[in-house]
Kinemage of the C-alpha trace (Angstrom):
@kinemage 1
@onewidth
@group {chain A} dominant
@subgroup {mainchain}
@vectorlist {calphas} color= white
{ca ser a 1} P -0.429 -15.573 -10.176
{ca phe a 2} L 1.283 -15.392 -6.802
{ca ala a 3} L 2.900 -18.750 -7.508
{ca ser a 4} L 4.684 -17.286 -10.532
{ca leu a 5} L 6.260 -14.483 -8.506
{ca trp a 6} L 9.793 -15.526 -7.709
{ca cys a 7} L 10.622 -13.366 -4.743
{ca gln a 8} L 14.056 -13.225 -3.249
{ca arg a 9} L 14.031 -9.449 -2.756
{ca cys a 10} L 10.839 -7.437 -2.591
{ca ile a 11} L 10.006 -3.873 -1.724
{ca val a 12} L 6.820 -2.283 -0.467
{ca val a 13} L 6.618 1.263 -1.792
{ca gly a 14} L 4.729 3.545 0.553
{ca asn a 15} L 3.028 6.731 -0.547
{ca gly a 16} L 4.722 9.033 1.950
{ca tyr a 17} L 6.190 12.374 0.965
{ca ser a 18} L 9.589 11.265 2.273
{ca ile a 19} L 10.290 9.563 -1.057
{ca his a 20} L 9.706 12.759 -3.039
{ca gly a 21} L 12.875 13.956 -4.758
{ca gln a 22} L 14.975 10.989 -3.583
{ca his a 23} L 15.467 9.431 -7.046
{ca phe a 24} L 15.038 5.893 -5.730
{ca gly a 25} L 13.367 4.729 -8.953
{ca lys a 26} L 16.153 2.512 -10.295
{ca met a 27} L 16.837 1.063 -6.863
{ca ile a 28} L 13.157 0.186 -6.431
{ca asp a 29} L 12.905 -1.358 -9.899
{ca ser a 30} L 15.900 -3.608 -9.148
{ca his a 31} L 13.780 -5.687 -6.748
{ca his a 32} L 12.196 -8.938 -7.906
{ca val a 33} L 8.751 -8.023 -6.586
{ca ile a 34} L 7.454 -4.468 -6.179
{ca ile a 35} L 4.313 -3.907 -4.124
{ca arg a 36} L 2.439 -0.614 -4.399
{ca leu a 37} L -0.473 0.791 -2.460
{ca asn a 38} L -3.891 2.155 -3.280
{ca asp a 39} L -4.155 4.810 -5.997
{ca ala a 40} L -0.549 6.034 -5.929
{ca pro a 41} L 0.540 7.155 -9.423
{ca val a 42} L 3.738 5.861 -10.981
{ca lys a 43} L 4.397 7.228 -14.460
{ca glu a 44} L 4.809 10.884 -13.514
{ca his a 45} L 7.036 10.028 -10.542
{ca lys a 46} L 9.161 7.169 -11.863
{ca lys a 47} L 12.466 8.850 -10.971
{ca asp a 48} L 11.461 8.644 -7.324
{ca val a 49} L 9.275 5.519 -7.157
{ca gly a 50} L 10.277 3.417 -10.172
{ca glu a 51} L 7.922 2.209 -12.870
{ca arg a 52} L 7.475 -1.541 -12.369
{ca thr a 53} L 4.548 -2.886 -10.350
{ca ser a 54} L 4.192 -6.552 -9.433
{ca ile a 55} L 1.320 -6.210 -6.960
{ca arg a 56} L -1.002 -3.332 -6.131
{ca leu a 57} L -3.206 -3.514 -3.046
{ca phe a 58} L -6.409 -1.490 -3.064
{ca phe a 59} L -9.872 -1.177 -1.530
{ca pro a 60} L -12.970 0.623 -2.874
{ca glu a 61} L -12.124 4.097 -1.594
{ca ser a 62} L -8.571 3.838 -2.951
{ca ala a 63} L -9.349 2.143 -6.272
{ca leu a 64} L -8.224 3.573 -9.589
{ca pro a 65} L -11.018 3.603 -12.205
{ca asn a 66} L -8.451 2.709 -14.879
{ca pro a 67} L -5.655 0.889 -13.034
{ca leu a 68} L -3.852 -0.161 -16.218
{ca glu a 69} L -2.859 3.468 -16.746
{ca asp a 70} L -0.469 3.234 -13.791
{ca ser a 71} L 0.229 -0.498 -13.612
{ca asp a 72} L 1.765 -3.166 -15.823
{ca asn a 73} L -0.387 -5.564 -17.838
{ca asp a 74} L 0.682 -8.429 -15.593
{ca thr a 75} L 0.304 -6.530 -12.301
{ca leu a 76} L -1.698 -8.485 -9.753
{ca met a 77} L -4.485 -6.227 -8.496
{ca val a 78} L -5.111 -7.400 -4.941
{ca phe a 79} L -8.422 -6.321 -3.434
{ca val a 80} L -8.277 -5.753 0.333
{ca pro a 81} L -11.757 -6.025 1.883
{ca phe a 82} L -12.372 -4.251 5.180
{ca lys a 83} L -16.168 -4.475 5.426
{ca pro a 84} L -19.059 -6.388 3.807
{ca leu a 85} L -19.942 -3.342 1.709
{ca asp a 86} L -16.557 -3.630 -0.016
{ca phe a 87} L -17.569 -6.971 -1.521
{ca leu a 88} L -20.825 -5.406 -2.713
{ca trp a 89} L -18.880 -2.648 -4.478
{ca leu a 90} L -16.558 -5.172 -6.110
{ca gly a 91} L -19.451 -7.256 -7.383
{ca glu a 92} L -21.196 -4.203 -8.781
{ca val a 93} L -18.188 -2.846 -10.671
{ca leu a 94} L -17.360 -6.276 -12.087
{ca leu a 95} L -20.960 -6.830 -13.187
{ca lys a 96} L -21.268 -3.210 -14.387
{ca thr a 97} L -24.215 -2.547 -12.072
{ca arg a 98} L -22.584 0.025 -9.785
{ca asn a 99} L -25.117 2.426 -8.268
{ca lys a 100} L -24.413 5.923 -6.985
{ca thr a 101} L -24.811 5.397 -3.259
{ca lys a 102} L -22.269 6.967 -0.922
{ca val a 103} L -23.592 5.347 2.233
{ca gly a 104} L -20.994 3.330 4.125
{ca phe a 105} L -17.860 4.648 2.393
{ca trp a 106} L -15.635 7.333 3.910
{ca arg a 107} L -14.868 8.485 0.368
{ca gln a 108} L -16.935 7.823 -2.732
{ca pro a 109} L -15.321 4.927 -4.640
{ca pro a 110} L -15.226 4.948 -8.442
{ca arg a 111} L -18.371 3.833 -10.221
{ca glu a 112} L -16.309 1.825 -12.695
{ca trp a 113} L -13.225 -0.352 -12.407
{ca asn a 114} L -11.653 -1.098 -15.768
{ca gly a 115} L -8.858 -3.368 -14.643
{ca asn a 116} L -7.701 -6.701 -16.008
{ca val a 117} L -10.116 -9.104 -14.310
{ca ser a 118} L -7.834 -12.079 -14.952
{ca gln a 119} L -5.215 -10.362 -12.756
{ca leu a 120} L -7.634 -9.568 -9.929
{ca arg a 121} L -7.163 -11.336 -6.604
{ca ile a 122} L -8.911 -10.993 -3.235
{ca leu a 123} L -6.634 -10.882 -0.214
{ca asn a 124} L -7.425 -13.405 2.484
{ca pro a 125} L -8.893 -11.276 5.316
{ca tyr a 126} L -6.667 -13.123 7.759
{ca val a 127} L -3.684 -11.164 6.407
{ca thr a 128} L -5.405 -7.960 7.534
{ca tyr a 129} L -6.437 -9.554 10.830
{ca glu a 130} L -2.884 -10.718 11.486
{ca ala a 131} L -1.398 -7.311 10.666
{ca thr a 132} L -3.885 -5.533 12.924
{ca tyr a 133} L -4.123 -7.799 15.952
{ca lys a 134} L -0.929 -9.874 15.862
{ca leu a 135} L 1.702 -7.479 14.535
{ca leu a 136} L 0.365 -4.142 15.776
{ca gln a 137} L -1.528 -5.736 18.683
{ca leu a 138} L -4.382 -3.255 18.412
{ca asn a 139} L -7.415 -3.642 20.622
{ca ala a 140} L -10.437 -4.931 18.714
{ca ser a 141} L -12.721 -2.607 20.673
{ca ser a 142} L -10.853 0.435 19.315
{ca gly a 143} L -12.315 -0.048 15.841
{ca arg a 144} L -8.920 0.682 14.305
{ca tyr a 145} L -7.021 -1.488 11.872
{ca ala a 146} L -3.725 -1.589 10.017
{ca thr a 147} L -3.052 0.663 7.045
{ca thr a 148} L -2.670 -0.855 3.600
{ca gly a 149} L 1.082 -0.382 3.979
{ca ile a 150} L 1.345 -2.596 7.057
{ca ile a 151} L -0.991 -5.149 5.470
{ca ala a 152} L 1.250 -5.183 2.390
{ca leu a 153} L 4.313 -5.663 4.582
{ca asn a 154} L 2.672 -8.609 6.309
{ca leu a 155} L 1.941 -10.143 2.906
{ca ala a 156} L 5.524 -9.516 1.794
{ca leu a 157} L 6.969 -11.115 4.924
{ca his a 158} L 5.028 -14.279 4.102
{ca met a 159} L 6.223 -14.272 0.480
{ca cys a 160} L 9.767 -12.983 0.285
{ca gln a 161} L 13.190 -13.759 1.693
{ca glu a 162} L 14.229 -10.099 1.898
{ca val a 163} L 11.726 -7.292 2.475
{ca asn a 164} L 12.581 -3.627 2.018
{ca ile a 165} L 10.513 -0.474 2.268
{ca ala a 166} L 10.518 3.026 0.815
{ca gly a 167} L 8.240 6.004 1.349
{ca phe a 168} L 6.816 4.950 4.710
{ca gly a 169} L 5.870 7.354 7.468
{ca tyr a 170} L 3.578 10.325 7.984
{ca pro a 171} L 4.412 13.891 9.050
{ca gly a 172} L 4.260 14.534 12.781
{ca asn a 173} L 0.952 15.475 14.363
{ca his a 174} L 2.014 19.107 14.657
{ca asp a 175} L 3.563 19.321 11.178
{ca asn a 176} L 1.094 21.290 9.087
{ca thr a 177} L 3.462 22.085 6.229
{ca thr a 178} L 4.799 18.747 4.961
{ca pro a 179} L 2.451 17.001 2.491
{ca ile a 180} L 1.293 13.481 3.331
{ca his a 181} L 1.872 11.924 -0.095
{ca tyr a 182} L 4.602 12.198 -2.705
{ca tyr a 183} L 2.074 12.824 -5.467
{ca asn a 184} L 0.073 15.765 -4.126
{ca met a 185} L 0.478 18.700 -1.804
{ca gly a 186} L -2.503 17.929 0.429
{ca his a 187} L -2.098 18.195 4.187
{ca ser a 188} L -5.462 16.874 5.405
{ca arg a 189} L -5.035 13.830 7.639
{ca lys a 190} L -8.412 13.369 9.285
{ca lys a 191} L -10.235 11.186 6.763
{ca glu a 192} L -7.248 9.075 5.809
{ca leu a 193} L -5.921 8.310 9.269
{ca phe a 194} L -8.883 8.271 11.631
{ca gln a 195} L -9.220 4.468 11.521
{ca his a 196} L -5.525 3.745 12.041
{ca asn a 197} L -3.046 3.903 14.907
{ca ile a 198} L -0.079 5.657 13.340
{ca thr a 199} L 1.966 5.619 16.547
{ca ala a 200} L 1.639 1.838 16.851
{ca glu a 201} L 2.622 1.424 13.208
{ca arg a 202} L 5.656 3.672 13.549
{ca asn a 203} L 6.835 1.796 16.633
{ca trp a 204} L 6.371 -1.584 14.945
{ca leu a 205} L 8.277 -0.463 11.854
{ca leu a 206} L 11.169 0.852 13.933
{ca lys a 207} L 11.293 -2.420 15.858
{ca met a 208} L 11.329 -4.509 12.663
{ca ile a 209} L 14.103 -2.352 11.206
{ca glu a 210} L 16.115 -2.600 14.421
{ca leu a 211} L 15.760 -6.393 14.384
{ca gly a 212} L 16.782 -6.566 10.726
{ca val a 213} L 13.468 -8.082 9.640
{ca ile a 214} L 12.933 -5.313 7.103
{ca ala a 215} L 15.155 -2.526 5.788
{ca asp a 216} L 14.461 1.039 4.703
{ca ile a 217} L 16.319 1.785 1.473
{ca ala a 218} L 16.662 5.417 2.565
{ca ser a 219} L 18.816 4.480 5.553
{ca pro a 220} L 22.566 5.156 5.293
{ca ser a 221} L 23.347 1.575 6.342
{ca phe a 222} L 21.272 0.137 3.487
{ca gln a 223} L 22.863 2.516 0.998
{ca ala a 224} L 26.349 1.582 2.168
{ca gln a 225} L 25.704 -2.156 1.948
{ca asn a 226} L 23.877 -2.231 -1.360
{ca tyr a 227} L 24.983 0.683 -3.535
C-alpha cells in the first residue's frame, strides 16, 4: 500500500533516450521509492535504469499484458484514467470479458492484463487535473493534458521529501535521428505526443530544477553532491 512506502528519497524514471548508456542503475536503485512509467522494460536495461520498481503508472494504451515480467511482486500498479473508456477497459480485463474493439483508443490496449490485482490501485483523477491545470497551467479548451511523467512527479511531490528524476525529455522537434525511448529505436512522435504540450512540460521541469524542488541525477551538480 502507499502507506507502507517510507519515502525520504524517491526518483521518477522517465523513458527518454537520454538515460541510454548512462549506467545510472545502481544510483536509481539506491532510492527508497522508484516510480516507473507505462510499459518501459527494466530487466534488459538494468545497468541504465536499475531493476527495482516501487510504483508503476499506466493507462490502457501503455499497459503491459504481463506486468510481473518487468516489475517486482510488491510493485504497486497505479492505473491512471484519462477518459471514461479507460474504466471500461479496466473492468473488462479484470473480469476477463475484454472485447476486441479499437474505438476510442489511440493505440489498441492489451486484451488481457495479468497483473497482481491485490497490488492494483487507481490514481485519484485530481492528481492528473492538478498536474495539467495547476502545475503546467494548460488551457482546458486545448484538449491537452500532462504526460504520465509529469503526473508521476506530481504524485511524488505529494509523497516524498526529496524527488529526483532520470530519463526525462524528448528530442527536439527537428531532431529526426535521436530515438524517443531508451528501449527502442523508434523516432515517431505524432501518436505519443499529440495530446501533450512538451514545451510547457520542459519549461516547468527546468523551473522546478532551478528552484531546487526536484533534481536531475544526470546533472553535474547532483553527481558532485551525491557521488
